[in-house]
C-alpha positions in Angstrom: -0.1 0.0 0.0 2.8 2.5 0.8 4.4 2.1 -2.6 1.1 2.9 -4.2 0.5 5.9 -2.0 4.0 7.0 -2.9 3.3 6.5 -6.5 0.2 8.8 -6.4 2.4 11.6 -4.9 5.1 11.0 -7.4 2.7 11.4 -10.3 1.1 14.4 -8.5 4.5 16.0 -8.7 6.2 15.0 -11.9 3.2 15.3 -14.2 0.5 17.2 -12.2 2.4 20.1 -10.8 5.4 20.2 -13.1 3.5 19.8 -16.4 -0.3 20.0 -16.3 -0.5 22.9 -13.8 1.2 24.9 -16.7 -2.3 25.2 -18.4 -3.8 26.9 -15.3 -0.7 29.2 -15.0 -0.5 30.1 -18.7 -3.0 33.0 -18.9 -1.2 35.1 -16.3 2.2 34.1 -17.6 1.2 35.2 -21.1 0.3 38.6 -19.9 3.4 39.0 -17.8 5.8 37.8 -20.4 3.8 39.3 -23.3 3.5 36.0 -25.2 1.2 35.3 -28.1 -0.4 31.9 -28.6 2.5 30.7 -30.8 5.0 31.6 -28.1 2.9 29.9 -25.4 2.8 26.8 -27.5 6.6 26.9 -27.9 7.0 27.0 -24.1 4.5 24.1 -23.7 6.3 22.1 -26.4 9.6 22.8 -24.9 8.6 20.7 -21.8 7.5 17.9 -24.1 10.6 18.1 -26.1 12.6 17.6 -22.8 10.3 14.7 -21.9 10.9 13.1 -25.3 14.7 13.2 -24.9 14.4 11.7 -21.4 12.6 8.7 -22.8 15.8 7.5 -24.5 17.7 7.4 -21.2 15.2 6.3 -18.6 15.6 2.5 -19.2 19.4 2.8 -18.6 19.1 5.0 -15.5 16.3 2.7 -14.1 18.5 -0.4 -14.4 21.6 1.5 -13.1 20.1 3.3 -10.0 16.7 1.6 -9.3 13.5 3.4 -8.7 14.2 5.0 -5.2 17.4 6.8 -6.2 16.3 7.7 -9.7 12.9 9.0 -8.7 13.9 11.1 -5.7 17.0 12.7 -7.5 15.1 13.4 -10.7 12.3 15.1 -8.6 14.7 17.4 -6.8 16.4 18.4 -10.1 13.0 18.9 -11.7 12.0 21.2 -8.8 15.2 23.3 -9.3 14.5 23.8 -13.0 11.0 25.0 -12.0 12.5 27.6 -9.7 14.7 28.8 -12.5 11.6 29.1 -14.7 9.9 31.1 -12.0 12.4 34.0 -12.4 12.5 33.7 -16.3 12.4 37.2 -17.9 11.0 36.1 -21.2 9.5 33.1 -23.0 12.8 31.9 -24.4 14.3 31.5 -20.9 11.1 29.9 -19.7 11.2 27.4 -22.6 14.8 26.5 -21.9 14.0 25.8 -18.2 10.9 23.9 -19.1 13.0 21.6 -21.3 14.9 20.5 -18.2 11.7 20.1 -16.3 10.3 17.8 -19.0 13.5 15.8 -19.2 13.5 14.8 -15.5 9.7 14.4 -15.6 10.1 11.6 -18.1 12.6 9.9 -15.9 10.3 10.0 -12.9 7.1 9.1 -14.6 8.4 6.1 -16.6 10.3 4.9 -13.5 7.3 5.0 -11.2 4.9 3.4 -13.8 7.5 0.7 -14.6 7.9 0.0 -10.8 4.2 -0.4 -10.2 3.6 -2.5 -13.3 6.4 -4.9 -12.2 5.4 -5.5 -8.6 1.7 -6.0 -8.7 -0.2 -9.2 -9.7 -1.3 -9.3 -13.4 -5.0 -9.7 -12.4 -5.0 -6.3 -10.8 -2.2 -4.5 -12.8 -4.7 -2.1 -14.6 -6.3 -1.3 -11.3 -3.0 -0.5 -9.6 -1.6 1.7 -12.4 -5.0 3.4 -12.5 -4.7 4.3 -8.8 -1.3 5.8 -9.3 -2.4 8.2 -12.1 -5.1 9.6 -9.8 -2.2 11.8 -8.7 -2.8 13.8 -11.8 -6.4 14.6 -10.8 -5.3 15.6 -7.3 -2.7 18.0 -8.7 -5.3 19.5 -11.1 -7.6 20.2 -8.2 -4.7 21.6 -6.1 -3.5 23.9 -8.9 -7.1 25.0 -9.7 -7.5 26.2 -6.1 -4.0 27.6 -5.5 -3.4 29.6 -8.8 -6.5 31.8 -8.5 -6.0 32.3 -4.8 -2.4 33.5 -5.3 -3.6 35.7 -8.3 -5.9 37.6 -5.9 -2.9 38.4 -3.6 0.2 38.9 -5.8 0.2 40.8 -9.1 2.6 38.3 -10.8 0.9 35.2 -9.5 2.4 32.6 -11.9 5.9 33.1 -10.4 4.7 32.6 -6.9 2.5 29.5 -7.8 5.4 28.0 -9.7 7.7 28.5 -6.7 5.2 26.9 -4.4 4.9 23.8 -6.6 8.7 23.5 -6.7 9.1 23.4 -2.9 6.3 20.8 -2.7 8.1 18.6 -5.2 11.3 18.8 -3.2 9.4 17.6 -0.1 7.7 14.8 -2.0 11.2 13.7 -3.2 12.3 13.1 0.3 9.2 11.2 1.2 9.5 9.1 -2.0 13.1 8.1 -1.2 12.3 6.9 2.3 9.3 4.9 1.1 10.7 3.3 -2.0 14.1 2.5 -0.4 12.2 0.2 2.0 9.8 -1.3 -0.4 11.7 -2.0 -3.6 11.6 -5.6 -4.7 12.9 -4.8 -8.2 16.2 -6.2 -9.3 17.9 -5.3 -12.6 17.9 -7.8 -15.4 19.8 -6.1 -18.1 20.9 -9.3 -19.9 17.3 -10.2 -20.4 16.4 -6.8 -21.8 19.3 -6.9 -24.3 17.9 -10.1 -25.9 15.0 -8.1 -27.3 16.0 -6.3 -30.4 14.4 -3.1 -31.8 13.4 -5.1 -34.9 11.5 -7.5 -32.8 9.7 -4.7 -31.0 8.8 -2.5 -33.9 7.7 -5.4 -36.0 5.3 -6.4 -33.3 1.7 -5.4 -34.4 0.2 -4.8 -30.9 3.3 -2.6 -30.1 2.7 -0.5 -33.2 -1.1 -0.2 -32.4 -0.2 0.9 -28.9 2.3 3.4 -30.1 0.0 5.0 -32.7 -2.8 5.3 -30.2 -0.5 6.9 -27.7 0.7 9.4 -30.3 -2.9 10.5 -31.0 -3.5 10.7 -27.3 -0.5 12.9 -26.7 -1.2 15.2 -29.5 -4.9 15.9 -28.4 -4.8 15.6 -24.6 -1.7 17.9 -24.2 -3.3 20.4 -26.5 -6.5 20.4 -24.4 -4.5 20.8 -21.1 -2.5 23.6 -22.5 -5.3 25.8 -24.1 -8.4 24.8 -22.2 -8.1 27.7 -19.7 -6.9 30.2 -22.3 -9.9 29.2 -24.5 -12.3 29.7 -21.6 -10.8 33.1 -20.7 -10.5 34.5 -24.3 -13.4 32.8 -26.2 -16.0 32.7 -23.5 -14.8 35.6 -21.4 -14.7 33.4 -18.3 -12.8 34.8 -15.3 -9.7 33.1 -13.9 -11.7 32.2 -10.7 -14.4 30.4 -12.7 -11.7 28.8 -14.9 -10.2 27.5 -11.7 -13.6 25.9 -10.9 -13.7 24.2 -14.2 -10.1 23.0 -13.8 -10.9 21.7 -10.3 -13.9 19.8 -11.8 -11.6 18.3 -14.3 -9.3 17.3 -11.5 -12.0 15.7 -9.4 -13.3 13.5 -12.3 -9.6 12.7 -13.1 -9.3 11.0 -9.7 -11.8 8.4 -10.7 -10.5 7.9 -14.3 -7.6 5.6 -13.6 -9.2 3.3 -11.0 -12.5 3.0 -12.7 -11.2 2.2 -16.2 -8.3 0.2 -14.8 -10.9 -2.2 -13.4 -12.8 -2.1 -16.8 -9.6 -2.8 -18.7 -8.9 -5.8 -16.5 -12.3 -7.2 -17.4 -12.9 -6.4 -21.0 -9.4 -5.8 -22.3 -7.0 -2.9 -22.8 -7.8 -2.0 -26.4 -11.6 -2.0 -26.0 -11.3 0.2 -22.9 -9.1 2.6 -25.0 -11.9 2.8 -27.6 -14.4 3.8 -25.0 -12.0 6.4 -23.5 -11.2 8.0 -26.9 -14.9 8.2 -27.6 -15.5 10.1 -24.4 -12.5 12.5 -25.1 -13.9 13.3 -28.5 -17.1 14.5 -26.8 -15.1 16.7 -24.4 -13.1 18.3 -27.3 -16.2 18.7 -29.4 -17.9 21.1 -27.0 -14.8 23.5 -27.4 -15.1 23.3 -31.2 -18.4 25.2 -31.2 -19.7 28.4 -29.6 -21.8 26.6 -27.1 -23.1 28.2 -23.8 -20.3 28.4 -21.1 -22.0 25.7 -19.0 -20.8 23.2 -21.5 -17.2 24.0 -20.6 -18.0 22.5 -17.2 -19.3 19.3 -18.9 -16.3 19.3 -21.2 -13.9 19.5 -18.3 -15.6 16.8 -16.4 -15.8 14.3 -19.3 -12.2 15.0 -20.3 -11.0 14.4 -16.7 -12.9 11.2 -16.3 -11.9 9.7 -19.6 -8.3 10.9 -20.1 -6.0 9.9 -17.4 -6.8 6.2 -17.5 -5.0 6.1 -20.9 -1.4 6.5 -19.5 -2.0 3.8 -16.9 -3.4 1.4 -19.5 -0.4 2.1 -21.8 1.9 1.2 -18.7 0.0 -2.0 -18.2 0.2 -2.9 -22.0 4.0 -2.3 -21.8 4.3 -4.9 -19.1 2.1 -7.3 -21.0 3.4 -7.0 -24.6 6.9 -8.6 -24.0 6.9 -9.5 -20.3 7.5 -7.6 -17.1 11.3 -7.8 -17.4 11.1 -5.5 -20.4 8.6 -3.0 -19.0 11.0 0.0 -18.6 12.3 -0.3 -22.1 9.0 -1.0 -23.8 7.1 1.7 -21.9 9.9 4.2 -22.8 9.6 3.2 -26.5 5.9 3.4 -26.5 6.0 6.8 -24.8 8.3 8.0 -27.7 5.1 8.1 -29.8 3.4 10.0 -27.0 6.4 12.4 -26.9 6.2 13.2 -30.6 2.5 13.9 -30.3 2.8 16.1 -27.2 5.5 18.2 -29.0 3.5 18.6 -32.2 0.1 19.3 -30.4 0.7 22.5 -28.4 3.0 24.1 -31.0 0.7 23.4 -34.0 -2.4 24.5 -31.9 -0.7 27.8 -31.1 0.2 28.6 -34.7 -3.2 27.6 -36.0 -4.9 29.7 -33.2 -2.9 32.8 -34.1 -3.7 32.3 -37.8 -7.5 31.7 -37.3 -8.2 33.9 -34.3 -9.9 31.5 -32.2 -9.7 27.9 -30.8 -12.6 26.3 -32.8 -10.3 24.9 -35.5 -7.8 23.1 -33.3 -10.6 21.6 -31.2 -12.5 20.5 -34.3 -9.3 18.8 -35.5 -8.7 17.1 -32.2 -12.3 15.8 -32.1 -11.9 14.1 -35.5 -8.5 12.7 -34.4 -10.0 11.1 -31.3 -12.9 9.5 -33.2 -10.3 7.9 -35.5 -8.3 6.8 -32.4 -11.5 5.2 -31.0 -12.1 3.3 -34.2 -8.5 2.1 -34.4 -8.7 0.9 -30.8 -11.6 -1.4 -31.5 -9.8 -2.5 -34.6 -6.7 -3.4 -32.5 -8.9 -5.3 -30.1 -10.0 -7.6 -32.9 -6.5 -8.1 -34.4 -4.5 -8.6 -31.2 
């Protein structure tokens, strides 16, 4: 139980505070640094570029240091990079700092998901990884409450909020080390991992299906997380306080996403569950593609939160099942490469298109169509695998 609780706090930190809280902070940050949507997209994509690079090294570091040392040290370094970003004078400096944040975020996230996938029984693997990703929902609730509160007190609130998040991550890093050093049954098996060639992996149809689906998820989900609040503020003239409420609703429903759909995936299969999730995500994106009443933003946030954050946990479970648990770190990092490419392309392309079109309808219309295709491909994968 303690490793699972620790895992929740780790994901709360490395993904929730260090990545997805950026969407809540972005409007105030754009004003202070005088950024347009394209520049905001560059900062967002910078984090994901760093995450992408980290994927190439996480398997090596995981086998060399083990989860306790790797996760705690990476969290501390990630927090330091966020402190540097909090004093950034312009978007270029912010982007450079966010690259480092993303790099160490990849090390932490893949390490903790690999660890959980390796130590729990196969029958409840989906449920266990689903519980861990509930940390994302908790962090969204937290940032949705803290950012508006700080904004009412300090004129440059995004710097204060980012600093608060940094110190929290440092504290969680110490807690993580103390727990995982006592509950770490993992032992390195580098020789087994080396017997699996890249040709074997990339010629495996279920692996390719998983990778393509993770690419489409990364492109659409990160775009939503980056621009949801900005769209609500600019297109629907919603205040930051109300946006924070929407953000908190997204966080509340996110808590249930992983555990609920983890159980579902254990029962009906991973790919069928992904098909259901992508269909729900398409509905959430669709509301933002039209000039609907602002109440639909609340529904969009709720559906998005409930459907989205089960996807990474299912991908982690699939990575442990495709080639066996001894290859989990390597397979998960390779599958996440597809996700990394999607999350780099998504925010940057969305920012460019938004500046060109003048609103957010085009990008959310595109993401809706993409998610419908992802849902159909998931059900196709269920039949072929």
